[in-house]
C-alpha positions as CSV (number, residue, x, y, z in Angstrom):
1,X,-31.8,35.8,-67.9
2,X,-35.5,34.8,-68.1
3,X,-35.1,35.2,-71.9
4,X,-32.7,32.2,-72.1
5,X,-33.7,29.1,-73.9
6,X,-34.2,27.1,-70.7
7,X,-36.1,28.8,-67.8
8,X,-34.7,28.5,-64.3
9,X,-37.4,26.1,-63.3
10,X,-36.9,23.9,-66.4
11,X,-33.1,23.7,-65.8
12,X,-33.6,22.8,-62.1
13,X,-36.2,20.3,-63.1
14,X,-33.9,18.5,-65.5
15,X,-31.0,18.4,-63.0
16,X,-33.4,17.1,-60.2
17,X,-34.6,14.3,-62.4
18,X,-31.1,13.3,-63.5
19,X,-29.8,13.2,-59.9
20,X,-32.9,11.6,-58.4
21,X,-33.5,14.4,-55.9
22,X,-36.8,15.1,-54.1
23,X,-39.1,16.9,-56.5
24,X,-38.7,20.2,-54.5
25,X,-35.1,20.3,-55.9
26,X,-36.7,21.6,-59.1
27,X,-37.4,24.8,-57.1
28,X,-34.3,24.9,-55.0
29,X,-31.3,22.8,-56.0
30,X,-28.4,21.4,-53.9
31,X,-25.9,23.9,-55.3
32,X,-28.0,26.9,-54.1
33,X,-28.5,25.4,-50.7
34,X,-24.8,24.6,-50.3
35,X,-23.8,28.1,-51.4
36,X,-26.0,29.8,-48.7
37,X,-25.3,27.3,-45.9
38,X,-21.5,27.0,-46.4
39,X,-19.9,25.2,-43.5
40,X,-23.3,25.0,-41.7
41,X,-24.2,22.1,-44.0
42,X,-21.8,19.9,-42.0
43,X,-24.3,19.8,-39.1
44,X,-26.8,17.7,-41.0
45,X,-25.0,16.3,-44.0
46,X,-23.7,13.3,-42.1
47,X,-27.3,12.2,-41.4
48,X,-28.6,9.1,-43.2
49,X,-31.9,10.6,-44.4
50,X,-32.4,14.2,-43.2
51,X,-29.4,16.0,-44.8
52,X,-29.5,19.8,-45.1
53,X,-31.1,19.6,-48.6
54,X,-33.7,17.0,-47.7
55,X,-34.6,18.7,-44.5
56,X,-35.2,22.0,-46.4
57,X,-37.2,20.3,-49.2
58,X,-39.4,18.6,-46.6
59,X,-39.7,22.0,-44.8
60,X,-40.9,23.6,-48.1
61,X,-43.5,20.9,-48.6
62,X,-44.7,21.5,-45.0
63,X,-45.2,25.3,-45.4
64,X,-46.9,24.8,-48.8
65,X,-49.3,22.1,-47.5
66,X,-52.9,22.8,-46.4
67,X,-52.5,21.8,-42.7
68,X,-48.8,22.8,-42.3
69,X,-48.4,19.7,-40.3
70,X,-45.2,17.7,-39.8
71,X,-47.0,14.4,-40.3
72,X,-48.1,15.2,-43.9
73,X,-44.6,16.5,-44.7
74,X,-42.9,13.3,-43.6
75,X,-45.6,11.3,-45.4
76,X,-44.7,13.0,-48.6
77,X,-41.0,12.0,-48.1
78,X,-42.0,8.4,-47.5
79,X,-44.1,8.4,-50.6
80,X,-41.2,9.8,-52.6
81,X,-38.7,7.3,-51.2
82,X,-40.9,4.4,-51.9
83,X,-41.6,5.5,-55.4
84,X,-37.8,5.8,-56.0
85,X,-37.1,2.4,-54.5
86,X,-35.1,4.0,-51.6
87,X,-36.9,2.3,-48.8
88,X,-39.3,4.0,-46.5
89,X,-38.2,6.1,-43.5
90,X,-39.9,6.2,-40.2
91,X,-43.3,7.9,-40.2
92,X,-42.6,9.4,-36.8
93,X,-41.8,13.1,-37.0
94,X,-39.2,13.2,-34.3
95,X,-36.1,12.9,-36.5
96,X,-37.5,15.5,-39.0
97,X,-38.2,18.0,-36.2
98,X,-34.7,17.4,-34.7
99,X,-33.1,18.0,-38.2
100,X,-35.2,21.1,-38.7
101,X,-34.2,22.4,-35.3
102,X,-30.5,22.3,-36.4
103,X,-31.0,24.5,-39.5
104,X,-28.7,27.5,-39.0
105,X,-30.6,30.8,-38.7
106,X,-28.0,32.9,-40.4
107,X,-27.8,30.4,-43.3
108,X,-31.6,30.3,-43.6
109,X,-31.6,34.1,-43.8
110,X,-28.9,34.1,-46.5
111,X,-30.8,31.5,-48.5
112,X,-33.9,33.6,-48.5
113,X,-32.1,36.8,-49.6
114,X,-29.9,35.0,-52.1
115,X,-32.8,33.3,-53.9
116,X,-34.7,36.6,-53.9
117,X,-31.7,38.6,-55.2
118,X,-30.9,36.0,-57.9
119,X,-34.4,36.1,-59.2
120,X,-34.5,39.9,-59.3
121,X,-31.1,40.1,-61.0
122,X,-32.4,38.0,-63.8
123,X,-35.4,40.4,-64.5
124,X,-35.3,41.8,-68.0
125,X,-34.9,45.6,-68.4
126,X,-38.4,46.2,-69.5
127,X,-39.6,45.1,-66.1
128,X,-37.8,48.0,-64.5
129,X,-39.3,51.4,-63.9
130,X,-37.6,53.9,-66.2
131,X,-34.4,51.9,-65.9
132,X,-34.5,51.8,-62.0
133,X,-34.9,48.9,-59.7
134,X,-37.8,49.8,-57.3
135,X,-37.8,48.4,-53.8
136,X,-41.0,48.7,-51.8
137,X,-41.4,47.9,-48.1
138,X,-44.1,47.4,-45.5
139,X,-44.5,46.0,-42.0
140,X,-46.8,43.6,-40.3
141,X,-47.2,41.4,-37.2
142,X,-47.6,37.7,-36.8
143,X,-48.5,35.6,-33.8
144,X,-47.1,32.3,-32.7
145,X,-47.7,29.4,-30.3
146,X,-48.3,30.6,-26.7
147,X,-45.3,29.1,-24.9
148,X,-43.1,30.5,-22.1
149,X,-40.1,30.6,-24.4
150,X,-42.0,32.6,-27.1
151,X,-43.6,34.9,-24.6
152,X,-40.2,35.7,-23.1
153,X,-38.8,36.9,-26.4
154,X,-41.9,38.2,-28.1
155,X,-44.3,39.2,-25.4
156,X,-48.0,39.6,-26.0
157,X,-50.0,42.9,-25.7
158,X,-50.0,44.5,-22.3
159,X,-53.7,44.6,-22.0
160,X,-54.2,40.9,-22.2
161,X,-54.1,38.6,-19.2
162,X,-51.5,35.9,-18.9
163,X,-52.5,32.9,-20.9
164,X,-55.2,34.7,-22.9
165,X,-53.0,36.1,-25.7
166,X,-50.4,35.1,-28.2
167,X,-46.8,36.2,-28.5
168,X,-46.4,38.8,-31.3
169,X,-43.5,39.4,-33.6
170,X,-43.2,42.5,-35.8
171,X,-41.8,42.0,-39.3
172,X,-40.6,44.4,-41.9
173,X,-40.2,43.0,-45.5
174,X,-38.6,44.7,-48.5
175,X,-39.9,43.5,-51.9
176,X,-38.7,44.1,-55.4
177,X,-41.5,45.8,-57.3
178,X,-40.7,44.2,-60.7
179,X,-40.7,40.5,-59.6
180,X,-42.4,40.7,-56.2
181,X,-39.7,38.7,-54.5
182,X,-38.5,39.2,-50.9
183,X,-35.2,40.9,-50.9
184,X,-34.7,41.4,-47.2
185,X,-36.5,41.1,-43.9
186,X,-36.1,42.1,-40.3
187,X,-37.9,40.7,-37.2
188,X,-38.4,42.1,-33.8
189,X,-40.6,42.4,-30.8
190,X,-44.1,43.9,-31.1
191,X,-43.4,46.4,-28.2
192,X,-40.5,47.9,-26.4
193,X,-37.6,50.2,-27.3
194,X,-36.5,50.4,-30.9
195,X,-39.2,47.9,-32.0
196,X,-41.1,50.2,-34.3
197,X,-41.5,49.4,-38.0
198,X,-39.0,52.1,-39.0
199,X,-36.5,50.9,-36.5
200,X,-36.5,47.5,-38.1
201,X,-36.3,49.0,-41.5
202,X,-33.1,50.8,-40.6
203,X,-31.5,47.4,-39.8
204,X,-31.9,46.2,-43.4
205,X,-32.1,49.4,-45.6
206,X,-28.5,48.8,-46.8
207,X,-30.0,46.7,-49.6
208,X,-31.3,49.9,-51.2
209,X,-28.2,51.0,-53.1
210,X,-27.2,53.7,-55.6
211,X,-29.8,54.3,-58.4
212,X,-32.5,52.2,-56.6
213,X,-35.9,53.8,-55.9
214,X,-37.5,53.2,-52.5
215,X,-41.3,53.3,-52.7
216,X,-43.2,53.3,-49.4
217,X,-46.0,54.9,-47.4
218,X,-45.6,57.7,-44.9
219,X,-44.3,55.4,-42.1
220,X,-40.9,55.5,-43.9
221,X,-40.9,59.2,-44.7
222,X,-38.9,60.7,-41.8
223,X,-36.3,63.3,-42.7
224,X,-33.4,61.1,-41.5
225,X,-34.5,58.0,-43.4
226,X,-34.9,60.0,-46.7
227,X,-31.5,61.7,-46.1
228,X,-29.7,58.5,-45.4
229,X,-31.0,56.8,-48.6
230,X,-30.2,59.9,-50.7
231,X,-26.7,60.1,-49.3
232,X,-25.8,56.7,-50.9
233,X,-27.3,57.7,-54.2
234,X,-30.7,56.0,-53.9
235,X,-34.0,57.7,-54.6
236,X,-37.2,57.9,-52.6
237,X,-40.8,58.1,-53.5
238,X,-42.8,58.2,-50.2
239,X,-46.0,59.7,-49.0
240,X,-45.6,63.0,-47.2
241,X,-45.2,62.8,-43.4
242,X,-48.5,63.9,-41.7
243,X,-46.8,66.6,-39.6
244,X,-45.3,68.5,-42.6
245,X,-47.2,71.3,-44.1
246,X,-47.4,72.0,-47.8
247,X,-47.5,75.3,-49.7
248,X,-47.3,74.8,-53.5
249,X,-46.8,78.6,-53.9
250,X,-43.2,78.3,-52.6
251,X,-40.0,76.7,-54.0
252,X,-39.2,76.0,-57.6
253,X,-42.5,75.3,-59.4
254,X,-42.6,72.8,-62.2
255,X,-46.3,73.0,-62.8
256,X,-49.6,72.7,-61.0
257,X,-49.1,71.0,-57.6
258,X,-45.5,70.1,-58.5
259,X,-42.5,71.9,-57.0
260,X,-39.2,71.4,-55.2
261,X,-38.6,72.6,-51.6
262,X,-35.8,72.5,-48.9
263,X,-36.5,70.5,-45.8
264,X,-34.3,71.6,-42.9
265,X,-32.7,69.0,-40.6
266,X,-34.8,68.4,-37.5
267,X,-33.5,68.3,-34.0
268,X,-31.5,65.3,-33.0
269,X,-33.7,62.4,-31.9
270,X,-32.9,60.6,-28.7
271,X,-31.8,57.4,-30.4
272,X,-29.2,59.1,-32.5
273,X,-25.6,60.0,-31.3
274,X,-24.2,63.4,-31.7
275,X,-21.6,62.1,-34.1
276,X,-24.1,60.5,-36.4
277,X,-26.3,63.6,-36.3
278,X,-23.4,65.8,-37.4
279,X,-22.9,63.6,-40.5
280,X,-26.3,64.6,-41.9
281,X,-26.6,67.7,-44.2
282,X,-28.3,70.8,-43.0
283,X,-31.2,70.3,-45.5
284,X,-32.3,68.1,-48.3
285,X,-34.0,69.1,-51.5
286,X,-37.3,67.3,-52.1
287,X,-39.8,67.4,-54.9
288,X,-43.4,67.6,-53.7
289,X,-46.3,66.4,-55.9
290,X,-50.0,66.3,-55.3
291,X,-51.7,63.3,-56.7
292,X,-55.5,63.2,-57.2
293,X,-57.1,59.8,-57.1
294,X,-60.5,59.5,-58.7
295,X,-62.5,56.4,-57.8
296,X,-65.9,55.9,-59.3
297,X,-68.5,56.4,-56.7
298,X,-66.1,58.0,-54.2
299,X,-65.0,61.5,-53.6
300,X,-61.6,62.5,-55.0
301,X,-58.7,61.8,-52.7
302,X,-55.6,63.9,-52.7
303,X,-52.2,62.4,-51.8
304,X,-49.0,64.4,-51.5
305,X,-45.8,62.5,-52.4
306,X,-42.2,63.5,-51.6
307,X,-39.5,62.3,-53.9
308,X,-35.8,62.9,-54.6
309,X,-36.3,62.5,-58.4
310,X,-36.0,66.2,-59.2
311,X,-35.8,66.2,-63.0
312,X,-39.3,66.8,-64.2
313,X,-38.3,65.9,-67.8
314,X,-37.0,62.5,-67.1
315,X,-39.5,61.8,-64.3
316,X,-42.8,63.5,-65.1
317,X,-45.6,64.1,-62.6
318,X,-47.6,61.3,-64.2
319,X,-44.6,58.9,-64.0
320,X,-44.3,59.5,-60.2
321,X,-48.1,59.3,-59.7
322,X,-48.3,56.0,-61.6
323,X,-45.4,54.6,-59.6
324,X,-46.8,55.6,-56.2
325,X,-50.1,54.0,-57.1
326,X,-48.3,50.7,-57.4
327,X,-47.2,50.9,-53.7
328,X,-50.3,48.8,-52.9
329,X,-48.5,45.8,-54.3
330,X,-46.5,45.6,-51.1
331,X,-49.8,45.0,-49.2
332,X,-50.8,42.3,-51.7
333,X,-47.4,40.6,-51.3
334,X,-47.9,40.5,-47.5
335,X,-51.4,39.2,-48.0
336,X,-50.0,36.4,-50.1
337,X,-47.6,35.5,-47.3
338,X,-49.9,35.8,-44.4
339,X,-53.3,34.7,-45.8
340,X,-52.6,32.5,-48.8
341,X,-49.6,30.9,-47.3
342,X,-51.0,31.0,-43.7
343,X,-48.1,32.7,-42.2
344,X,-50.2,34.9,-39.9
345,X,-49.9,32.4,-37.1
346,X,-46.8,30.2,-36.7
347,X,-46.8,26.9,-34.8
348,X,-43.3,26.4,-33.5
349,X,-42.9,26.5,-29.7
350,X,-39.4,28.1,-29.5
351,X,-38.2,31.5,-30.8
352,X,-35.4,30.3,-33.1
353,X,-37.8,27.7,-34.6
354,X,-40.4,30.4,-35.2
355,X,-37.9,32.6,-37.0
356,X,-36.8,29.7,-39.3
357,X,-40.5,28.8,-39.9
358,X,-41.1,32.4,-41.0
359,X,-38.0,32.3,-43.3
360,X,-39.2,29.0,-44.8
361,X,-42.5,30.7,-45.7
362,X,-40.5,33.5,-47.4
363,X,-38.3,31.1,-49.1
364,X,-41.3,29.2,-50.5
365,X,-42.8,32.5,-51.5
366,X,-39.7,33.5,-53.5
367,X,-39.6,30.1,-55.2
368,X,-43.2,30.5,-56.3
369,X,-42.3,34.0,-57.6
370,X,-39.6,32.4,-59.6
371,X,-42.2,30.2,-61.4
372,X,-44.4,33.2,-61.9
373,X,-41.6,35.1,-63.5
374,X,-40.8,32.2,-65.8
375,X,-44.5,31.9,-66.8
376,X,-44.9,35.6,-67.3
377,X,-41.8,35.8,-69.5
378,X,-42.9,32.9,-71.6
379,X,-46.3,34.6,-72.2
380,X,-45.0,38.2,-72.6
381,X,-46.7,39.3,-69.3
382,X,-45.6,41.2,-66.2
383,X,-45.2,39.1,-63.1
384,X,-47.8,41.1,-61.2
385,X,-50.4,40.1,-63.8
386,X,-50.1,36.4,-62.8
387,X,-52.1,35.2,-59.8
388,X,-49.9,34.2,-56.9
389,X,-52.6,31.9,-55.4
390,X,-53.3,30.3,-58.8
391,X,-49.5,29.7,-59.3
392,X,-49.1,28.2,-55.8
393,X,-52.1,25.9,-56.2
394,X,-51.0,24.7,-59.6
395,X,-47.4,24.2,-58.5
396,X,-48.2,22.2,-55.4
397,X,-50.4,19.9,-57.4
398,X,-48.1,19.4,-60.4
399,X,-44.7,19.1,-58.6
400,X,-45.3,15.5,-57.4
401,X,-46.0,14.3,-61.0
402,X,-42.4,14.8,-61.9
403,X,-41.8,11.0,-61.3
404,X,-44.5,9.9,-63.8
405,X,-44.2,12.4,-66.6
406,X,-41.3,11.8,-68.9
407,X,-41.5,14.8,-71.1
408,X,-40.0,17.8,-69.2
409,X,-40.9,20.3,-71.9
410,X,-44.5,19.1,-71.8
411,X,-44.7,19.5,-68.0
412,X,-43.2,23.0,-68.0
413,X,-45.5,24.1,-70.8
414,X,-48.6,22.8,-68.9
415,X,-47.4,24.5,-65.7
416,X,-46.7,27.8,-67.4
417,X,-50.0,27.8,-69.4
418,X,-51.9,27.0,-66.2
419,X,-50.2,29.9,-64.4
420,X,-50.7,32.4,-67.3
421,X,-54.4,31.7,-67.4
422,X,-54.8,32.8,-63.7
423,X,-54.7,36.6,-64.5
424,X,-55.3,39.1,-61.7
425,X,-57.4,42.2,-62.3
426,X,-55.9,45.7,-62.7
427,X,-57.4,47.6,-59.9
428,X,-55.2,50.7,-59.0
429,X,-56.3,53.0,-56.2
430,X,-58.5,50.4,-54.7
431,X,-59.9,51.2,-51.2
432,X,-60.0,48.4,-48.7
433,X,-61.7,49.4,-45.5
434,X,-60.6,47.2,-42.6
435,X,-64.0,45.8,-41.8
436,X,-65.3,42.2,-41.7
437,X,-68.3,40.9,-43.6
438,X,-68.5,37.5,-41.8
439,X,-69.9,37.9,-38.3
440,X,-67.9,36.7,-35.4
441,X,-69.1,33.7,-33.4
442,X,-71.0,34.5,-30.2
443,X,-68.4,33.2,-27.8
444,X,-67.1,35.2,-24.9
445,X,-63.5,36.4,-24.9
446,X,-61.1,34.4,-22.8
447,X,-60.4,36.2,-19.5
448,X,-58.1,33.7,-17.9
449,X,-56.1,30.6,-19.0
450,X,-58.2,27.8,-20.3
451,X,-57.1,25.4,-17.6
452,X,-58.6,27.6,-14.9
453,X,-62.1,27.4,-16.3
454,X,-64.5,25.0,-14.6
455,X,-67.1,22.9,-16.4
456,X,-70.1,25.0,-17.4
457,X,-68.4,28.3,-16.3
458,X,-68.0,29.7,-19.8
């Protein structure tokens, strides 16, 4: 538990110093890596320098660096080895890239989910919502290097000419609301059959189990998705689907703009088999609540929420409203991944390397969340009150000093105090229009591959 005498970060820090491991071992130790990789560690563990653990630690330093370059990552390894008297390794990046290429995809995925689940399992009860674990999800897209291999697996938009766009991957991420960690993720093409956000969600929604609450926007509010989660004992709090009509004069009324209704089973969709369709009930009982959002200077907005939490005594209208207003945190977590950690455009030139690069970002994200949770617990705060960017910047600068500071408690206290001072504002119901303030450069858009342009033509 985070309440224990030694925090998770502090324990790993002590073990890393005793074993002489690379300083990133204080975030991710050998035991955790071996547990996730299993037999897959044999591919690299016979290497002289780039074992599975070292390769992962260098990979983490790469995704957390400013330029995300292999040269700086290898340079950090050289600096560490020289400081420890181990002898320098080659400054060429070839061996590191070969080792990174051999990282097993399934093992990398297990490592991300294992680290996230372990962090969330240690969360104290007062971080839960009315005793429930809340899982929130959202989708996004990322681009990658424009290579034939990437284009073949993740094609660009149809309207773009060949050589003028970037391959696009669609990603759905499930976060734990209490700690903010990544619990599960699914990747797919941007376009094509069964590549929509909700289709990817169905691949990983098994992580939402009995007594969990799934919090999401209307993209995940289809009848079948709600019924599937409810059938396993999970609860849903989602925004009402835009095609459903509401009449608060019907159903069982709990109060103003709060009632329960029956939603009949729709017709069978094309992607569903007859057998699977027959397993769904004829109707589901849903509680419908209208939330009024008042922002100073703006007109009042009304949002209708559908939930399976029917007991209005245990789950009041205000409780449901306050929970749904925290759905925005999923957007903030994605912003942390894509903008702060620069995951919006990945550099690898082959699809399996791109997928592992994305997983490395999510692994580093979860490890930063671990430190945020430790810092929040030591200061009697909630993790969402601690700045992700502030923690990441502090952590990246302080980690290399592990070799020169002898007092572990002093280092941890300095780290946690620095993180706790970076407090984020409490801004519920914020409205973020998708507009840009900075004007774009006055360059023409690319209409053909760069190699086909002649001098002075553009």
